[in-house]
mmCIF entry with sequence, helices, sheets and N, C-alpha, C, O atoms, coordinates in Angstrom:
data_MODEL
# 
_entry.id   MODEL 
# 
_entity.id                         1 
_entity.type                       polymer 
_entity.pdbx_number_of_molecules   1 
# 
_entity_poly.entity_id                      1 
_entity_poly.type                           'polypeptide(L)' 
_entity_poly.nstd_linkage                   no 
_entity_poly.nstd_monomer                   no 
_entity_poly.pdbx_seq_one_letter_code       
;(UNK)(UNK)(UNK)(UNK)(UNK)(UNK)(UNK)(UNK)(UNK)(UNK)(UNK)(UNK)(UNK)(UNK)(UNK)(UNK)
(UNK)(UNK)(UNK)(UNK)(UNK)(UNK)(UNK)(UNK)(UNK)(UNK)(UNK)(UNK)(UNK)(UNK)(UNK)(UNK)
(UNK)(UNK)(UNK)(UNK)(UNK)(UNK)(UNK)(UNK)(UNK)(UNK)(UNK)(UNK)(UNK)(UNK)(UNK)(UNK)
(UNK)(UNK)(UNK)(UNK)(UNK)(UNK)
;
_entity_poly.pdbx_seq_one_letter_code_can   XXXXXXXXXXXXXXXXXXXXXXXXXXXXXXXXXXXXXXXXXXXXXXXXXXXXXX 
_entity_poly.pdbx_strand_id                 A 
# 
loop_
_entity_poly_seq.entity_id 
_entity_poly_seq.num 
_entity_poly_seq.mon_id 
_entity_poly_seq.hetero 
1 1  UNK n 
1 2  UNK n 
1 3  UNK n 
1 4  UNK n 
1 5  UNK n 
1 6  UNK n 
1 7  UNK n 
1 8  UNK n 
1 9  UNK n 
1 10 UNK n 
1 11 UNK n 
1 12 UNK n 
1 13 UNK n 
1 14 UNK n 
1 15 UNK n 
1 16 UNK n 
1 17 UNK n 
1 18 UNK n 
1 19 UNK n 
1 20 UNK n 
1 21 UNK n 
1 22 UNK n 
1 23 UNK n 
1 24 UNK n 
1 25 UNK n 
1 26 UNK n 
1 27 UNK n 
1 28 UNK n 
1 29 UNK n 
1 30 UNK n 
1 31 UNK n 
1 32 UNK n 
1 33 UNK n 
1 34 UNK n 
1 35 UNK n 
1 36 UNK n 
1 37 UNK n 
1 38 UNK n 
1 39 UNK n 
1 40 UNK n 
1 41 UNK n 
1 42 UNK n 
1 43 UNK n 
1 44 UNK n 
1 45 UNK n 
1 46 UNK n 
1 47 UNK n 
1 48 UNK n 
1 49 UNK n 
1 50 UNK n 
1 51 UNK n 
1 52 UNK n 
1 53 UNK n 
1 54 UNK n 
# 
_struct_asym.id          A 
_struct_asym.entity_id   1 
# 
loop_
_struct_conf.conf_type_id 
_struct_conf.id 
_struct_conf.pdbx_PDB_helix_id 
_struct_conf.beg_label_comp_id 
_struct_conf.beg_label_asym_id 
_struct_conf.beg_label_seq_id 
_struct_conf.pdbx_beg_PDB_ins_code 
_struct_conf.end_label_comp_id 
_struct_conf.end_label_asym_id 
_struct_conf.end_label_seq_id 
_struct_conf.pdbx_end_PDB_ins_code 
_struct_conf.beg_auth_comp_id 
_struct_conf.beg_auth_asym_id 
_struct_conf.beg_auth_seq_id 
_struct_conf.end_auth_comp_id 
_struct_conf.end_auth_asym_id 
_struct_conf.end_auth_seq_id 
_struct_conf.pdbx_PDB_helix_class 
_struct_conf.details 
_struct_conf.pdbx_PDB_helix_length 
HELX_P HELX_P1 AA1 UNK A 2  ? UNK A 17 ? UNK A 2  UNK A 17 1 ? 16 
HELX_P HELX_P2 AA2 UNK A 22 ? UNK A 49 ? UNK A 22 UNK A 49 1 ? 28 
# 
_struct_conf_type.id          HELX_P 
_struct_conf_type.criteria    ? 
_struct_conf_type.reference   ? 
# 
loop_
_atom_site.group_PDB 
_atom_site.id 
_atom_site.type_symbol 
_atom_site.label_atom_id 
_atom_site.label_alt_id 
_atom_site.label_comp_id 
_atom_site.label_asym_id 
_atom_site.label_entity_id 
_atom_site.label_seq_id 
_atom_site.pdbx_PDB_ins_code 
_atom_site.Cartn_x 
_atom_site.Cartn_y 
_atom_site.Cartn_z 
_atom_site.occupancy 
_atom_site.B_iso_or_equiv 
_atom_site.pdbx_formal_charge 
_atom_site.auth_seq_id 
_atom_site.auth_comp_id 
_atom_site.auth_asym_id 
_atom_site.auth_atom_id 
_atom_site.pdbx_PDB_model_num 
ATOM 1   N N  . UNK A 1 1  ? 49.466 94.593  179.085 1.00 0.00 ? 1  UNK A N  1 
ATOM 2   C CA . UNK A 1 1  ? 50.452 95.439  179.704 1.00 0.00 ? 1  UNK A CA 1 
ATOM 3   C C  . UNK A 1 1  ? 51.598 94.585  180.252 1.00 0.00 ? 1  UNK A C  1 
ATOM 4   O O  . UNK A 1 1  ? 52.769 94.899  180.036 1.00 0.00 ? 1  UNK A O  1 
ATOM 5   N N  . UNK A 1 2  ? 51.265 93.528  180.946 1.00 0.00 ? 2  UNK A N  1 
ATOM 6   C CA . UNK A 1 2  ? 52.306 92.668  181.510 1.00 0.00 ? 2  UNK A CA 1 
ATOM 7   C C  . UNK A 1 2  ? 53.155 92.028  180.419 1.00 0.00 ? 2  UNK A C  1 
ATOM 8   O O  . UNK A 1 2  ? 54.367 91.878  180.575 1.00 0.00 ? 2  UNK A O  1 
ATOM 9   N N  . UNK A 1 3  ? 52.518 91.654  179.318 1.00 0.00 ? 3  UNK A N  1 
ATOM 10  C CA . UNK A 1 3  ? 53.249 91.010  178.226 1.00 0.00 ? 3  UNK A CA 1 
ATOM 11  C C  . UNK A 1 3  ? 54.297 91.948  177.637 1.00 0.00 ? 3  UNK A C  1 
ATOM 12  O O  . UNK A 1 3  ? 55.411 91.524  177.331 1.00 0.00 ? 3  UNK A O  1 
ATOM 13  N N  . UNK A 1 4  ? 53.942 93.213  177.478 1.00 0.00 ? 4  UNK A N  1 
ATOM 14  C CA . UNK A 1 4  ? 54.900 94.186  176.952 1.00 0.00 ? 4  UNK A CA 1 
ATOM 15  C C  . UNK A 1 4  ? 56.078 94.374  177.898 1.00 0.00 ? 4  UNK A C  1 
ATOM 16  O O  . UNK A 1 4  ? 57.227 94.457  177.464 1.00 0.00 ? 4  UNK A O  1 
ATOM 17  N N  . UNK A 1 5  ? 55.786 94.441  179.191 1.00 0.00 ? 5  UNK A N  1 
ATOM 18  C CA . UNK A 1 5  ? 56.852 94.642  180.171 1.00 0.00 ? 5  UNK A CA 1 
ATOM 19  C C  . UNK A 1 5  ? 57.770 93.427  180.220 1.00 0.00 ? 5  UNK A C  1 
ATOM 20  O O  . UNK A 1 5  ? 58.991 93.571  180.160 1.00 0.00 ? 5  UNK A O  1 
ATOM 21  N N  . UNK A 1 6  ? 57.196 92.237  180.327 1.00 0.00 ? 6  UNK A N  1 
ATOM 22  C CA . UNK A 1 6  ? 58.021 91.040  180.397 1.00 0.00 ? 6  UNK A CA 1 
ATOM 23  C C  . UNK A 1 6  ? 58.783 90.800  179.090 1.00 0.00 ? 6  UNK A C  1 
ATOM 24  O O  . UNK A 1 6  ? 59.921 90.334  179.116 1.00 0.00 ? 6  UNK A O  1 
ATOM 25  N N  . UNK A 1 7  ? 58.171 91.112  177.964 1.00 0.00 ? 7  UNK A N  1 
ATOM 26  C CA . UNK A 1 7  ? 58.869 90.983  176.686 1.00 0.00 ? 7  UNK A CA 1 
ATOM 27  C C  . UNK A 1 7  ? 60.052 91.921  176.595 1.00 0.00 ? 7  UNK A C  1 
ATOM 28  O O  . UNK A 1 7  ? 61.120 91.533  176.120 1.00 0.00 ? 7  UNK A O  1 
ATOM 29  N N  . UNK A 1 8  ? 59.876 93.144  177.044 1.00 0.00 ? 8  UNK A N  1 
ATOM 30  C CA . UNK A 1 8  ? 60.980 94.108  177.038 1.00 0.00 ? 8  UNK A CA 1 
ATOM 31  C C  . UNK A 1 8  ? 62.095 93.715  177.987 1.00 0.00 ? 8  UNK A C  1 
ATOM 32  O O  . UNK A 1 8  ? 63.275 93.863  177.668 1.00 0.00 ? 8  UNK A O  1 
ATOM 33  N N  . UNK A 1 9  ? 61.717 93.208  179.167 1.00 0.00 ? 9  UNK A N  1 
ATOM 34  C CA . UNK A 1 9  ? 62.738 92.751  180.107 1.00 0.00 ? 9  UNK A CA 1 
ATOM 35  C C  . UNK A 1 9  ? 63.475 91.539  179.562 1.00 0.00 ? 9  UNK A C  1 
ATOM 36  O O  . UNK A 1 9  ? 64.680 91.405  179.771 1.00 0.00 ? 9  UNK A O  1 
ATOM 37  N N  . UNK A 1 10 ? 62.775 90.664  178.874 1.00 0.00 ? 10 UNK A N  1 
ATOM 38  C CA . UNK A 1 10 ? 63.425 89.507  178.256 1.00 0.00 ? 10 UNK A CA 1 
ATOM 39  C C  . UNK A 1 10 ? 64.392 89.954  177.166 1.00 0.00 ? 10 UNK A C  1 
ATOM 40  O O  . UNK A 1 10 ? 65.497 89.423  177.058 1.00 0.00 ? 10 UNK A O  1 
ATOM 41  N N  . UNK A 1 11 ? 63.983 90.923  176.364 1.00 0.00 ? 11 UNK A N  1 
ATOM 42  C CA . UNK A 1 11 ? 64.866 91.445  175.316 1.00 0.00 ? 11 UNK A CA 1 
ATOM 43  C C  . UNK A 1 11 ? 66.116 92.082  175.933 1.00 0.00 ? 11 UNK A C  1 
ATOM 44  O O  . UNK A 1 11 ? 67.215 91.936  175.399 1.00 0.00 ? 11 UNK A O  1 
ATOM 45  N N  . UNK A 1 12 ? 65.949 92.782  177.050 1.00 0.00 ? 12 UNK A N  1 
ATOM 46  C CA . UNK A 1 12 ? 67.094 93.372  177.741 1.00 0.00 ? 12 UNK A CA 1 
ATOM 47  C C  . UNK A 1 12 ? 68.014 92.288  178.279 1.00 0.00 ? 12 UNK A C  1 
ATOM 48  O O  . UNK A 1 12 ? 69.235 92.400  178.175 1.00 0.00 ? 12 UNK A O  1 
ATOM 49  N N  . UNK A 1 13 ? 67.437 91.247  178.852 1.00 0.00 ? 13 UNK A N  1 
ATOM 50  C CA . UNK A 1 13 ? 68.236 90.133  179.373 1.00 0.00 ? 13 UNK A CA 1 
ATOM 51  C C  . UNK A 1 13 ? 69.001 89.434  178.254 1.00 0.00 ? 13 UNK A C  1 
ATOM 52  O O  . UNK A 1 13 ? 70.167 89.078  178.427 1.00 0.00 ? 13 UNK A O  1 
ATOM 53  N N  . UNK A 1 14 ? 68.355 89.238  177.116 1.00 0.00 ? 14 UNK A N  1 
ATOM 54  C CA . UNK A 1 14 ? 69.023 88.603  175.976 1.00 0.00 ? 14 UNK A CA 1 
ATOM 55  C C  . UNK A 1 14 ? 70.172 89.481  175.484 1.00 0.00 ? 14 UNK A C  1 
ATOM 56  O O  . UNK A 1 14 ? 71.239 88.977  175.134 1.00 0.00 ? 14 UNK A O  1 
ATOM 57  N N  . UNK A 1 15 ? 69.947 90.804  175.458 1.00 0.00 ? 15 UNK A N  1 
ATOM 58  C CA . UNK A 1 15 ? 71.017 91.720  175.042 1.00 0.00 ? 15 UNK A CA 1 
ATOM 59  C C  . UNK A 1 15 ? 72.207 91.618  175.996 1.00 0.00 ? 15 UNK A C  1 
ATOM 60  O O  . UNK A 1 15 ? 73.358 91.664  175.563 1.00 0.00 ? 15 UNK A O  1 
ATOM 61  N N  . UNK A 1 16 ? 71.930 91.479  177.290 1.00 0.00 ? 16 UNK A N  1 
ATOM 62  C CA . UNK A 1 16 ? 73.020 91.320  178.256 1.00 0.00 ? 16 UNK A CA 1 
ATOM 63  C C  . UNK A 1 16 ? 73.729 89.985  178.058 1.00 0.00 ? 16 UNK A C  1 
ATOM 64  O O  . UNK A 1 16 ? 74.956 89.913  178.126 1.00 0.00 ? 16 UNK A O  1 
ATOM 65  N N  . UNK A 1 17 ? 72.970 88.947  177.818 1.00 0.00 ? 17 UNK A N  1 
ATOM 66  C CA . UNK A 1 17 ? 73.533 87.607  177.656 1.00 0.00 ? 17 UNK A CA 1 
ATOM 67  C C  . UNK A 1 17 ? 74.431 87.520  176.425 1.00 0.00 ? 17 UNK A C  1 
ATOM 68  O O  . UNK A 1 17 ? 75.449 86.829  176.442 1.00 0.00 ? 17 UNK A O  1 
ATOM 69  N N  . UNK A 1 18 ? 74.054 88.217  175.365 1.00 0.00 ? 18 UNK A N  1 
ATOM 70  C CA . UNK A 1 18 ? 74.828 88.178  174.112 1.00 0.00 ? 18 UNK A CA 1 
ATOM 71  C C  . UNK A 1 18 ? 75.969 89.182  174.096 1.00 0.00 ? 18 UNK A C  1 
ATOM 72  O O  . UNK A 1 18 ? 76.592 89.397  173.056 1.00 0.00 ? 18 UNK A O  1 
ATOM 73  N N  . UNK A 1 19 ? 76.248 89.796  175.232 1.00 0.00 ? 19 UNK A N  1 
ATOM 74  C CA . UNK A 1 19 ? 77.326 90.784  175.350 1.00 0.00 ? 19 UNK A CA 1 
ATOM 75  C C  . UNK A 1 19 ? 77.176 91.927  174.347 1.00 0.00 ? 19 UNK A C  1 
ATOM 76  O O  . UNK A 1 19 ? 78.125 92.301  173.658 1.00 0.00 ? 19 UNK A O  1 
ATOM 77  N N  . UNK A 1 20 ? 75.972 92.464  174.285 1.00 0.00 ? 20 UNK A N  1 
ATOM 78  C CA . UNK A 1 20 ? 75.718 93.623  173.427 1.00 0.00 ? 20 UNK A CA 1 
ATOM 79  C C  . UNK A 1 20 ? 76.462 94.825  174.007 1.00 0.00 ? 20 UNK A C  1 
ATOM 80  O O  . UNK A 1 20 ? 76.806 94.834  175.189 1.00 0.00 ? 20 UNK A O  1 
ATOM 81  N N  . UNK A 1 21 ? 76.705 95.817  173.192 1.00 0.00 ? 21 UNK A N  1 
ATOM 82  C CA . UNK A 1 21 ? 77.369 97.025  173.717 1.00 0.00 ? 21 UNK A CA 1 
ATOM 83  C C  . UNK A 1 21 ? 76.564 97.636  174.871 1.00 0.00 ? 21 UNK A C  1 
ATOM 84  O O  . UNK A 1 21 ? 75.346 97.487  174.963 1.00 0.00 ? 21 UNK A O  1 
ATOM 85  N N  . UNK A 1 22 ? 77.291 98.321  175.732 1.00 0.00 ? 22 UNK A N  1 
ATOM 86  C CA . UNK A 1 22 ? 76.665 98.867  176.935 1.00 0.00 ? 22 UNK A CA 1 
ATOM 87  C C  . UNK A 1 22 ? 75.517 99.810  176.604 1.00 0.00 ? 22 UNK A C  1 
ATOM 88  O O  . UNK A 1 22 ? 74.490 99.784  177.282 1.00 0.00 ? 22 UNK A O  1 
ATOM 89  N N  . UNK A 1 23 ? 75.668 100.648 175.567 1.00 0.00 ? 23 UNK A N  1 
ATOM 90  C CA . UNK A 1 23 ? 74.612 101.603 175.241 1.00 0.00 ? 23 UNK A CA 1 
ATOM 91  C C  . UNK A 1 23 ? 73.334 100.900 174.788 1.00 0.00 ? 23 UNK A C  1 
ATOM 92  O O  . UNK A 1 23 ? 72.243 101.439 174.977 1.00 0.00 ? 23 UNK A O  1 
ATOM 93  N N  . UNK A 1 24 ? 73.441 99.719  174.200 1.00 0.00 ? 24 UNK A N  1 
ATOM 94  C CA . UNK A 1 24 ? 72.254 98.965  173.785 1.00 0.00 ? 24 UNK A CA 1 
ATOM 95  C C  . UNK A 1 24 ? 71.506 98.461  175.011 1.00 0.00 ? 24 UNK A C  1 
ATOM 96  O O  . UNK A 1 24 ? 70.283 98.580  175.095 1.00 0.00 ? 24 UNK A O  1 
ATOM 97  N N  . UNK A 1 25 ? 72.248 97.897  175.964 1.00 0.00 ? 25 UNK A N  1 
ATOM 98  C CA . UNK A 1 25 ? 71.614 97.377  177.182 1.00 0.00 ? 25 UNK A CA 1 
ATOM 99  C C  . UNK A 1 25 ? 71.002 98.515  177.987 1.00 0.00 ? 25 UNK A C  1 
ATOM 100 O O  . UNK A 1 25 ? 69.863 98.410  178.440 1.00 0.00 ? 25 UNK A O  1 
ATOM 101 N N  . UNK A 1 26 ? 71.745 99.597  178.169 1.00 0.00 ? 26 UNK A N  1 
ATOM 102 C CA . UNK A 1 26 ? 71.211 100.735 178.920 1.00 0.00 ? 26 UNK A CA 1 
ATOM 103 C C  . UNK A 1 26 ? 70.032 101.379 178.194 1.00 0.00 ? 26 UNK A C  1 
ATOM 104 O O  . UNK A 1 26 ? 69.060 101.792 178.827 1.00 0.00 ? 26 UNK A O  1 
ATOM 105 N N  . UNK A 1 27 ? 70.116 101.464 176.880 1.00 0.00 ? 27 UNK A N  1 
ATOM 106 C CA . UNK A 1 27 ? 69.003 102.017 176.112 1.00 0.00 ? 27 UNK A CA 1 
ATOM 107 C C  . UNK A 1 27 ? 67.751 101.172 176.251 1.00 0.00 ? 27 UNK A C  1 
ATOM 108 O O  . UNK A 1 27 ? 66.652 101.703 176.411 1.00 0.00 ? 27 UNK A O  1 
ATOM 109 N N  . UNK A 1 28 ? 67.912 99.867  176.191 1.00 0.00 ? 28 UNK A N  1 
ATOM 110 C CA . UNK A 1 28 ? 66.761 98.972  176.353 1.00 0.00 ? 28 UNK A CA 1 
ATOM 111 C C  . UNK A 1 28 ? 66.190 99.087  177.759 1.00 0.00 ? 28 UNK A C  1 
ATOM 112 O O  . UNK A 1 28 ? 64.972 99.070  177.938 1.00 0.00 ? 28 UNK A O  1 
ATOM 113 N N  . UNK A 1 29 ? 67.062 99.203  178.758 1.00 0.00 ? 29 UNK A N  1 
ATOM 114 C CA . UNK A 1 29 ? 66.602 99.309  180.137 1.00 0.00 ? 29 UNK A CA 1 
ATOM 115 C C  . UNK A 1 29 ? 65.825 100.603 180.357 1.00 0.00 ? 29 UNK A C  1 
ATOM 116 O O  . UNK A 1 29 ? 64.758 100.594 180.972 1.00 0.00 ? 29 UNK A O  1 
ATOM 117 N N  . UNK A 1 30 ? 66.361 101.721 179.852 1.00 0.00 ? 30 UNK A N  1 
ATOM 118 C CA . UNK A 1 30 ? 65.661 103.004 180.000 1.00 0.00 ? 30 UNK A CA 1 
ATOM 119 C C  . UNK A 1 30 ? 64.362 103.029 179.211 1.00 0.00 ? 30 UNK A C  1 
ATOM 120 O O  . UNK A 1 30 ? 63.376 103.617 179.653 1.00 0.00 ? 30 UNK A O  1 
ATOM 121 N N  . UNK A 1 31 ? 64.359 102.397 178.054 1.00 0.00 ? 31 UNK A N  1 
ATOM 122 C CA . UNK A 1 31 ? 63.133 102.313 177.261 1.00 0.00 ? 31 UNK A CA 1 
ATOM 123 C C  . UNK A 1 31 ? 62.058 101.531 178.010 1.00 0.00 ? 31 UNK A C  1 
ATOM 124 O O  . UNK A 1 31 ? 60.885 101.905 177.995 1.00 0.00 ? 31 UNK A O  1 
ATOM 125 N N  . UNK A 1 32 ? 62.463 100.451 178.659 1.00 0.00 ? 32 UNK A N  1 
ATOM 126 C CA . UNK A 1 32 ? 61.509 99.657  179.427 1.00 0.00 ? 32 UNK A CA 1 
ATOM 127 C C  . UNK A 1 32 ? 61.012 100.422 180.646 1.00 0.00 ? 32 UNK A C  1 
ATOM 128 O O  . UNK A 1 32 ? 59.835 100.328 180.994 1.00 0.00 ? 32 UNK A O  1 
ATOM 129 N N  . UNK A 1 33 ? 61.883 101.174 181.297 1.00 0.00 ? 33 UNK A N  1 
ATOM 130 C CA . UNK A 1 33 ? 61.455 101.984 182.436 1.00 0.00 ? 33 UNK A CA 1 
ATOM 131 C C  . UNK A 1 33 ? 60.438 103.024 181.996 1.00 0.00 ? 33 UNK A C  1 
ATOM 132 O O  . UNK A 1 33 ? 59.437 103.244 182.679 1.00 0.00 ? 33 UNK A O  1 
ATOM 133 N N  . UNK A 1 34 ? 60.684 103.659 180.870 1.00 0.00 ? 34 UNK A N  1 
ATOM 134 C CA . UNK A 1 34 ? 59.743 104.641 180.332 1.00 0.00 ? 34 UNK A CA 1 
ATOM 135 C C  . UNK A 1 34 ? 58.409 103.986 179.980 1.00 0.00 ? 34 UNK A C  1 
ATOM 136 O O  . UNK A 1 34 ? 57.348 104.544 180.258 1.00 0.00 ? 34 UNK A O  1 
ATOM 137 N N  . UNK A 1 35 ? 58.462 102.803 179.369 1.00 0.00 ? 35 UNK A N  1 
ATOM 138 C CA . UNK A 1 35 ? 57.237 102.086 179.019 1.00 0.00 ? 35 UNK A CA 1 
ATOM 139 C C  . UNK A 1 35 ? 56.437 101.719 180.265 1.00 0.00 ? 35 UNK A C  1 
ATOM 140 O O  . UNK A 1 35 ? 55.212 101.843 180.277 1.00 0.00 ? 35 UNK A O  1 
ATOM 141 N N  . UNK A 1 36 ? 57.122 101.272 181.306 1.00 0.00 ? 36 UNK A N  1 
ATOM 142 C CA . UNK A 1 36 ? 56.429 100.917 182.555 1.00 0.00 ? 36 UNK A CA 1 
ATOM 143 C C  . UNK A 1 36 ? 55.761 102.146 183.155 1.00 0.00 ? 36 UNK A C  1 
ATOM 144 O O  . UNK A 1 36 ? 54.615 102.074 183.597 1.00 0.00 ? 36 UNK A O  1 
ATOM 145 N N  . UNK A 1 37 ? 56.461 103.267 183.173 1.00 0.00 ? 37 UNK A N  1 
ATOM 146 C CA . UNK A 1 37 ? 55.890 104.494 183.739 1.00 0.00 ? 37 UNK A CA 1 
ATOM 147 C C  . UNK A 1 37 ? 54.674 104.944 182.942 1.00 0.00 ? 37 UNK A C  1 
ATOM 148 O O  . UNK A 1 37 ? 53.645 105.295 183.520 1.00 0.00 ? 37 UNK A O  1 
ATOM 149 N N  . UNK A 1 38 ? 54.788 104.934 181.618 1.00 0.00 ? 38 UNK A N  1 
ATOM 150 C CA . UNK A 1 38 ? 53.661 105.357 180.780 1.00 0.00 ? 38 UNK A CA 1 
ATOM 151 C C  . UNK A 1 38 ? 52.472 104.405 180.896 1.00 0.00 ? 38 UNK A C  1 
ATOM 152 O O  . UNK A 1 38 ? 51.326 104.847 180.971 1.00 0.00 ? 38 UNK A O  1 
ATOM 153 N N  . UNK A 1 39 ? 52.741 103.106 180.909 1.00 0.00 ? 39 UNK A N  1 
ATOM 154 C CA . UNK A 1 39 ? 51.649 102.148 181.032 1.00 0.00 ? 39 UNK A CA 1 
ATOM 155 C C  . UNK A 1 39 ? 50.980 102.228 182.400 1.00 0.00 ? 39 UNK A C  1 
ATOM 156 O O  . UNK A 1 39 ? 49.759 102.108 182.500 1.00 0.00 ? 39 UNK A O  1 
ATOM 157 N N  . UNK A 1 40 ? 51.761 102.428 183.442 1.00 0.00 ? 40 UNK A N  1 
ATOM 158 C CA . UNK A 1 40 ? 51.174 102.564 184.779 1.00 0.00 ? 40 UNK A CA 1 
ATOM 159 C C  . UNK A 1 40 ? 50.355 103.853 184.889 1.00 0.00 ? 40 UNK A C  1 
ATOM 160 O O  . UNK A 1 40 ? 49.285 103.861 185.497 1.00 0.00 ? 40 UNK A O  1 
ATOM 161 N N  . UNK A 1 41 ? 50.857 104.931 184.304 1.00 0.00 ? 41 UNK A N  1 
ATOM 162 C CA . UNK A 1 41 ? 50.100 106.181 184.321 1.00 0.00 ? 41 UNK A CA 1 
ATOM 163 C C  . UNK A 1 41 ? 48.779 106.009 183.580 1.00 0.00 ? 41 UNK A C  1 
ATOM 164 O O  . UNK A 1 41 ? 47.744 106.496 184.036 1.00 0.00 ? 41 UNK A O  1 
ATOM 165 N N  . UNK A 1 42 ? 48.807 105.335 182.466 1.00 0.00 ? 42 UNK A N  1 
ATOM 166 C CA . UNK A 1 42 ? 47.577 105.077 181.712 1.00 0.00 ? 42 UNK A CA 1 
ATOM 167 C C  . UNK A 1 42 ? 46.638 104.181 182.515 1.00 0.00 ? 42 UNK A C  1 
ATOM 168 O O  . UNK A 1 42 ? 45.430 104.417 182.552 1.00 0.00 ? 42 UNK A O  1 
ATOM 169 N N  . UNK A 1 43 ? 47.186 103.164 183.149 1.00 0.00 ? 43 UNK A N  1 
ATOM 170 C CA . UNK A 1 43 ? 46.382 102.221 183.927 1.00 0.00 ? 43 UNK A CA 1 
ATOM 171 C C  . UNK A 1 43 ? 45.722 102.926 185.106 1.00 0.00 ? 43 UNK A C  1 
ATOM 172 O O  . UNK A 1 43 ? 44.536 102.720 185.364 1.00 0.00 ? 43 UNK A O  1 
ATOM 173 N N  . UNK A 1 44 ? 46.472 103.748 185.817 1.00 0.00 ? 44 UNK A N  1 
ATOM 174 C CA . UNK A 1 44 ? 45.940 104.420 187.000 1.00 0.00 ? 44 UNK A CA 1 
ATOM 175 C C  . UNK A 1 44 ? 44.891 105.448 186.598 1.00 0.00 ? 44 UNK A C  1 
ATOM 176 O O  . UNK A 1 44 ? 43.825 105.514 187.210 1.00 0.00 ? 44 UNK A O  1 
ATOM 177 N N  . UNK A 1 45 ? 45.178 106.246 185.581 1.00 0.00 ? 45 UNK A N  1 
ATOM 178 C CA . UNK A 1 45 ? 44.221 107.282 185.197 1.00 0.00 ? 45 UNK A CA 1 
ATOM 179 C C  . UNK A 1 45 ? 42.975 106.692 184.562 1.00 0.00 ? 45 UNK A C  1 
ATOM 180 O O  . UNK A 1 45 ? 41.891 107.254 184.720 1.00 0.00 ? 45 UNK A O  1 
ATOM 181 N N  . UNK A 1 46 ? 43.088 105.585 183.853 1.00 0.00 ? 46 UNK A N  1 
ATOM 182 C CA . UNK A 1 46 ? 41.891 104.994 183.276 1.00 0.00 ? 46 UNK A CA 1 
ATOM 183 C C  . UNK A 1 46 ? 41.022 104.377 184.350 1.00 0.00 ? 46 UNK A C  1 
ATOM 184 O O  . UNK A 1 46 ? 39.798 104.359 184.215 1.00 0.00 ? 46 UNK A O  1 
ATOM 185 N N  . UNK A 1 47 ? 41.629 103.868 185.421 1.00 0.00 ? 47 UNK A N  1 
ATOM 186 C CA . UNK A 1 47 ? 40.834 103.323 186.526 1.00 0.00 ? 47 UNK A CA 1 
ATOM 187 C C  . UNK A 1 47 ? 40.114 104.433 187.251 1.00 0.00 ? 47 UNK A C  1 
ATOM 188 O O  . UNK A 1 47 ? 38.961 104.268 187.651 1.00 0.00 ? 47 UNK A O  1 
ATOM 189 N N  . UNK A 1 48 ? 40.772 105.562 187.426 1.00 0.00 ? 48 UNK A N  1 
ATOM 190 C CA . UNK A 1 48 ? 40.136 106.683 188.109 1.00 0.00 ? 48 UNK A CA 1 
ATOM 191 C C  . UNK A 1 48 ? 39.032 107.290 187.272 1.00 0.00 ? 48 UNK A C  1 
ATOM 192 O O  . UNK A 1 48 ? 38.051 107.798 187.814 1.00 0.00 ? 48 UNK A O  1 
ATOM 193 N N  . UNK A 1 49 ? 39.180 107.245 185.949 1.00 0.00 ? 49 UNK A N  1 
ATOM 194 C CA . UNK A 1 49 ? 38.157 107.791 185.066 1.00 0.00 ? 49 UNK A CA 1 
ATOM 195 C C  . UNK A 1 49 ? 36.867 106.995 185.140 1.00 0.00 ? 49 UNK A C  1 
ATOM 196 O O  . UNK A 1 49 ? 35.800 107.516 184.815 1.00 0.00 ? 49 UNK A O  1 
ATOM 197 N N  . UNK A 1 50 ? 36.947 105.753 185.560 1.00 0.00 ? 50 UNK A N  1 
ATOM 198 C CA . UNK A 1 50 ? 35.759 104.928 185.703 1.00 0.00 ? 50 UNK A CA 1 
ATOM 199 C C  . UNK A 1 50 ? 35.114 105.099 187.067 1.00 0.00 ? 50 UNK A C  1 
ATOM 200 O O  . UNK A 1 50 ? 34.188 104.368 187.420 1.00 0.00 ? 50 UNK A O  1 
ATOM 201 N N  . UNK A 1 51 ? 35.604 106.067 187.833 1.00 0.00 ? 51 UNK A N  1 
ATOM 202 C CA . UNK A 1 51 ? 35.132 106.373 189.183 1.00 0.00 ? 51 UNK A CA 1 
ATOM 203 C C  . UNK A 1 51 ? 35.116 105.144 190.084 1.00 0.00 ? 51 UNK A C  1 
ATOM 204 O O  . UNK A 1 51 ? 34.152 104.904 190.811 1.00 0.00 ? 51 UNK A O  1 
ATOM 205 N N  . UNK A 1 52 ? 36.188 104.379 190.026 1.00 0.00 ? 52 UNK A N  1 
ATOM 206 C CA . UNK A 1 52 ? 36.325 103.234 190.914 1.00 0.00 ? 52 UNK A CA 1 
ATOM 207 C C  . UNK A 1 52 ? 36.784 103.727 192.283 1.00 0.00 ? 52 UNK A C  1 
ATOM 208 O O  . UNK A 1 52 ? 37.544 104.691 192.377 1.00 0.00 ? 52 UNK A O  1 
ATOM 209 N N  . UNK A 1 53 ? 36.333 103.081 193.316 1.00 0.00 ? 53 UNK A N  1 
ATOM 210 C CA . UNK A 1 53 ? 36.787 103.440 194.663 1.00 0.00 ? 53 UNK A CA 1 
ATOM 211 C C  . UNK A 1 53 ? 37.638 102.297 195.205 1.00 0.00 ? 53 UNK A C  1 
ATOM 212 O O  . UNK A 1 53 ? 37.422 101.128 194.885 1.00 0.00 ? 53 UNK A O  1 
ATOM 213 N N  . UNK A 1 54 ? 38.589 102.659 196.015 1.00 0.00 ? 54 UNK A N  1 
ATOM 214 C CA . UNK A 1 54 ? 39.502 101.655 196.552 1.00 0.00 ? 54 UNK A CA 1 
ATOM 215 C C  . UNK A 1 54 ? 39.170 101.384 198.001 1.00 0.00 ? 54 UNK A C  1 
ATOM 216 O O  . UNK A 1 54 ? 39.827 100.564 198.642 1.00 0.00 ? 54 UNK A O  1 
# 
């Protein structure tokens, strides 16, 4: 999970560094935000499914 997030953030940073069009950078940023939300939702619900207590 961390590798996907850091890889996506690195790709976004590279797009910014190479002066990519604004829609590419914003698209990559929103895509990464969506990926983080989906991965966190999966992570949280899978932990709860194992009846873990905090």
